[in-house]
C-alpha positions in Angstrom: 0.0 0.0 0.0 1.5 3.4 -1.0 1.3 6.7 0.8 -1.7 7.9 -1.2 -3.7 4.8 -0.4 -2.7 5.0 3.4 -4.1 8.6 3.4 -7.3 7.5 1.7 -7.8 4.7 4.1 -7.2 7.0 7.1 -9.7 9.6 5.7 -12.4 6.9 5.3 -11.9 5.7 8.9 -12.1 9.3 10.2 -15.1 10.3 8.1 -17.8 9.0 10.6 -16.0 10.5 13.5 -15.7 13.9 11.7 -19.4 13.7 10.7 -20.5 13.0 14.2 -18.3 15.8 15.6 -19.8 18.3 13.2 -23.4 17.2 13.9 -22.8 17.6 17.6 -21.2 21.1 17.1 -24.2 22.0 15.0 -26.7 20.8 17.5 -24.7 22.8 20.2 -24.7 25.9 18.1 -28.4 25.7 17.5 -29.1 25.2 21.2 -27.0 28.2 22.1 -28.6 30.3 19.3 -32.0 29.3 20.7 -30.9 30.5 24.1 -30.0 33.8 22.5 -26.3 33.7 22.8 -24.3 36.1 20.7 -22.5 34.8 17.6 -19.2 35.6 19.3 -20.1 33.6 22.5 -21.2 30.6 20.3 -18.0 30.9 18.3 -15.8 30.9 21.4 -17.7 27.9 22.8 -17.5 25.8 19.6 -14.0 27.0 18.6 -15.0 28.6 15.4 -14.6 32.0 13.8 -17.7 34.2 14.4 -18.0 34.6 10.6 -18.3 30.8 10.4 -21.0 30.7 13.1 -22.9 33.6 11.3 -22.9 31.5 8.1 -23.9 28.3 9.9 -26.7 30.2 11.8 -28.3 31.6 8.7 -30.8 28.6 8.4 -31.8 29.2 12.0 -33.5 32.5 11.2 -35.5 30.7 8.5 -36.5 28.1 11.1 -37.6 30.9 13.4 -39.6 32.6 10.7 -41.4 29.4 10.0 -42.2 28.9 13.6 -43.6 32.4 14.0 -45.7 31.8 10.8 -47.0 28.6 12.2 -47.8 29.9 15.5 -50.0 32.6 13.9 -52.5 30.1 12.7 -52.2 27.3 15.3 -54.8 27.4 17.9 -54.1 26.3 21.6 -56.0 23.1 20.9 -53.8 22.2 18.1 -50.8 22.5 20.4 -52.1 19.9 23.0 -50.5 16.6 23.0 -52.4 13.8 24.8 
């Protein structure tokens, strides 16, 4: 096995670990965003640049807008579970 094959094998082994770490970071970022932390506080917590957090958080505002839109037509009876 040559060096390029070794690197490819290692990348393949690490792919699930990288994916899981990114998912966890994204989940934590979203939770902090919901808790109204600043982008800088989130960036410090997840060890990313503030600009990267701003880019990652853009879809969150779409989710928030959708939630506001849904809440405007949902009645309290619709929100009861059980």
